[in-house]
C-alpha positions in Angstrom: 34.0 96.2 98.8 34.2 92.5 99.8 36.4 91.7 96.9 38.7 94.6 97.9 38.9 93.1 101.4 40.0 89.7 99.9 42.5 91.5 97.7 44.0 93.4 100.6 44.4 90.2 102.6 46.0 88.5 99.6 48.6 91.3 99.3 49.3 91.3 103.0 49.8 87.5 103.1 52.0 87.6 100.1 54.6 90.0 101.6 54.3 89.6 105.4 54.4 86.5 107.6 51.2 87.3 109.5 48.9 84.5 110.4 45.9 86.8 110.4 44.9 90.0 108.6 42.4 92.4 110.1 41.1 94.5 107.2 38.8 97.6 107.5 37.0 99.3 104.6 36.4 103.0 105.2 34.4 105.4 103.0 32.8 108.8 103.4 29.2 108.7 104.3 26.7 111.5 104.9 26.0 112.2 108.6 22.4 113.2 108.5 22.8 115.1 111.8 25.4 117.5 110.5 24.8 117.3 106.7 28.6 116.6 106.2 30.3 113.6 104.8 32.5 111.8 107.4 34.9 108.9 107.1 33.1 105.7 108.5 34.1 102.1 108.7 31.6 100.0 106.7 33.3 96.6 106.9 35.8 95.0 109.3 37.0 91.4 108.7 39.4 89.2 110.6 41.0 86.8 108.0 43.1 83.8 109.2 45.8 82.8 106.7 44.8 79.1 107.1 41.2 79.8 106.1 42.2 82.2 103.3 44.5 79.5 101.8 41.5 77.1 101.3 39.5 79.6 99.2 39.0 79.1 95.4 39.2 82.8 94.5 38.3 82.1 90.9 34.8 81.0 91.8 34.0 82.4 95.2 31.3 85.0 95.7 33.1 87.8 97.7 30.0 88.7 99.7 29.1 85.1 100.6 32.8 84.5 101.4 32.7 86.9 104.3 30.7 84.2 106.2 34.0 82.3 106.4 35.4 85.0 108.7 34.6 87.0 111.8 33.2 90.2 110.3 31.1 93.3 110.9 29.3 94.6 107.9 25.9 96.4 107.4 24.7 96.1 103.8 21.2 96.2 102.3 20.4 95.8 98.6 18.0 98.8 98.7 20.3 101.1 100.8 23.9 99.9 100.2 26.6 100.0 103.0 26.0 101.7 106.2 28.2 102.1 109.3 28.3 98.8 111.1 28.3 98.3 114.8 31.6 98.2 116.6 32.9 94.7 117.4 
């Protein structure tokens, strides 16, 4: 998911003159209260163009890279992504 966020920012910066990209990752997660899958935001990242331009994307670890940006993400190795708290 984190590599997809970086790719989305790359594509936005390539075609638009924005100085910042706010990227959200959404997936369907099971709501245990209703038993239904619902779309939920699992990652939100604010990426400044100036910071993005300094990254070496050939060697960066996408998950560690999120520390360079203001982000909200809830991930556990044993559970995976879960809905994060709202900013």
